[in-house]
ZAMARGU-4260 file (C-alpha; in steps of 0.2 Angstrom, whole numbers, plus 5000, padded with zeros to 4 digits):
<rodrens>
0) 4850/4925/5007 | 4847/4939/5019 | 4847/4927/5034 | 4863/4920/5029 | 4871/4937/5027
5) 4864/4942/5044 | 4872/4927/5052 | 4889/4931/5044 | 4888/4949/5050 | 4884/4944/5068
10) 4897/4930/5069 | 4913/4939/5073 | 4924/4924/5067 | 4915/4921/5051 | 4914/4939/5048
15) 4933/4941/5049 | 4935/4928/5035 | 4923/4938/5024 | 4932/4955/5029 | 4949/4948/5025
20) 4943/4941/5008 | 4936/4958/5004 | 4952/4967/5009 | 4963/4956/4998 | 4950/4958/4983
25) 4950/4977/4985 | 4969/4977/4987 | 4972/4966/4971 | 4960/4977/4961 | 4970/4993/4967
30) 4986/4985/4962 | 4979/4980/4945 | 4973/4998/4942 | 4990/5005/4947 | 5000/4993/4936
35) 4988/4996/4921 | 4989/5015/4923 | 5008/5015/4926 | 5011/5004/4911 | 5000/5013/4899
40) 5007/5030/4905 | 5025/5024/4902 | 5020/5018/4884 | 5011/5035/4879 | 5025/5047/4878
45) 5015/5064/4878 | 5007/5059/4894 | 5023/5053/4902 | 5032/5069/4898 | 5017/5079/4904
50) 5017/5070/4921 | 5036/5068/4924 | 5043/5084/4916 | 5030/5096/4923 | 5034/5101/4941
55) 5017/5108/4944 | 5008/5092/4938 | 5020/5081/4949 | 5016/5092/4964 | 4998/5092/4961
60) 4997/5073/4959 | 5007/5071/4975 | 4996/5083/4985 | 4980/5074/4978 | 4987/5057/4984
65) 4990/5064/5002 | 4972/5071/5002 | 4964/5055/4996 | 4973/5045/5009 | 4969/5057/5023
70) 4950/5057/5018 | 4949/5039/5017 | 4958/5035/5033 | 4950/5049/5044 | 4933/5049/5037
75) 4929/5032/5031 | 4914/5030/5044 | 4906/5046/5037 | 4909/5042/5019 | 4896/5033/5008
80) 4902/5016/5001 | 4902/5024/4984 | 4913/5038/4989 | 4925/5026/4999 | 4927/5015/4983
85) 4929/5030/4972 | 4943/5037/4983 | 4952/5020/4983 | 4951/5018/4965 | 4956/5036/4962
90) 4971/5034/4973 | 4977/5018/4964 | 4976/5027/4947 | 4986/5042/4953 | 4999/5030/4961
95) 5000/5022/4943 | 5004/5039/4936 | 5018/5042/4949 | 5026/5025/4946 | 5026/5026/4928
100) 5044/5032/4929 | 5050/5014/4934 | 5047/5007/4917 | 5059/5019/4910 | 5072/5019/4924
105) 5073/5000/4926 | 5073/4985/4915 | 5057/4974/4913 | 5066/4959/4921 | 5071/4969/4936
110) 5054/4975/4939 | 5047/4958/4937 | 5060/4951/4949 | 5056/4964/4962 | 5037/4961/4960
115) 5038/4943/4963 | 5050/4945/4978 | 5038/4958/4985 | 5023/4946/4984 | 5034/4933/4994
120) 5039/4946/5007 | 5022/4953/5009 | 5014/4936/5010 | 5026/4931/5024 | 5022/4947/5034
125) 5003/4945/5031 | 5003/4927/5036 | 5013/4930/5052 | 5001/4944/5057 | 4986/4933/5053
130) 4991/4917/5063 | 5002/4924/5077 | 4994/4923/5094 | 5005/4937/5100 | 4998/4954/5101
135) 5007/4966/5089 | 5000/4982/5096 | 5016/4987/5104 | 5024/4987/5087 | 5015/5003/5082
140) 5026/5015/5091 | 5042/5007/5085 | 5035/5006/5067 | 5030/5024/5067 | 5047/5030/5073
145) 5055/5019/5060 | 5044/5028/5046 | 5050/5045/5053 | 5068/5039/5053 | 5066/5033/5035
150) 5059/5050/5030 | 5074/5059/5038 | 5086/5047/5030 | 5079/5050/5013 | 5081/5068/5015
155) 5099/5066/5020 | 5103/5055/5005 | 5099/5070/4994 | 5115/5079/5000 | 5126/5064/4997
160) 5138/5062/4983 | 5134/5049/4970 | 5146/5036/4977 | 5140/5039/4995 | 5122/5039/4989
165) 5124/5022/4981 | 5129/5013/4997 | 5117/5023/5008 | 5103/5019/4996 | 5106/5000/4998
170) 5106/5001/5017 | 5090/5012/5017 | 5081/5000/5005 | 5085/4985/5015 | 5079/4994/5031
175) 5063/4999/5021 | 5059/4981/5016 | 5060/4975/5034 | 5050/4990/5041 | 5036/4988/5029
180) 5036/4969/5031 | 5033/4973/5050 | 5019/4985/5045 | 5011/4972/5034 | 5010/4960/5049
185) 5004/4974/5061 | 4991/4980/5048 | 4985/4962/5046 | 4982/4960/5064 | 4974/4977/5066
190) 4961/4974/5053 | 4956/4958/5063 | 4956/4968/5079 | 4945/4982/5070 | 4932/4968/5066
195) 4932/4961/5084 | 4928/4979/5090 | 4912/4979/5081 | 4906/4964/5090 | 4889/4959/5083
200) 4884/4976/5077 | 4893/4978/5060 | 4882/4982/5045 | 4886/4976/5027 | 4890/4994/5023
205) 4903/4995/5037 | 4910/4978/5031 | 4913/4985/5014 | 4921/5002/5020 | 4932/4993/5033
210) 4937/4981/5019 | 4942/4996/5008 | 4952/5005/5022 | 4961/4988/5026 | 4965/4986/5008
215) 4972/5004/5007 | 4984/5000/5022 | 4990/4984/5014 | 4991/4991/4997 | 5003/5004/5004
220) 5013/4991/5013 | 5015/4981/4997 | 5019/4996/4986 | 5033/5002/4997 | 5040/4984/4999
225) 5040/4983/4980 | 5048/5000/4977 | 5062/4996/4990 | 5065/4980/4982 | 5066/4988/4965
230) 5080/5000/4972 | 5089/4985/4979 | 5089/4973/4964 | 5084/4985/4950 | 5095/4986/4934
235) 5095/5000/4922 | 5104/5006/4906 | 5098/5023/4909
</rodrens>
């Protein structure tokens, strides 16, 4: 067993398959935790009111999410495997709290449609990033500028009238879907590039931690695609 594991770690191509498998397993676990916490919170009114109607709690959860992402992204090599796993699971649970509002803002049918659509869009981006022979490194700068543009546009939307916001929201949401589909392809290829950078020197612990970091990146891409699709197609009576 140890010999087989050693062969997998030394063979860059074989290890890439194992790494991507880990990435998607962790990502699916994260999404399952987020969905479970979100649904449970939406159906437990005291907790829902505590999270959504208390500004201090909302701000604290938001700050905690940023801190966890920064910790995992910038310190993954220095973290223990257990710490990396704990941070990823904790972030997924906190995201579930913040997303609980969609269950009261949109119909179940709208949420289900957006989720299925997000799977299809995400899969398209991930597959392109995995199979294309073209290097996507040059996309990084443009995608980063796109993210900053989306943040600025979102701030501008706060000052629009309801009628103006509705049309602006559709445009921003459509651009958001395209942007994060591009990020999905870019992140997918970047994970493969990270694997290649290790050559034959990656340990099993590093394989797990890189898998969790890759899962976080793709998890964020999927969540954003889903949220923008909810805004595009969501229907609500509230």
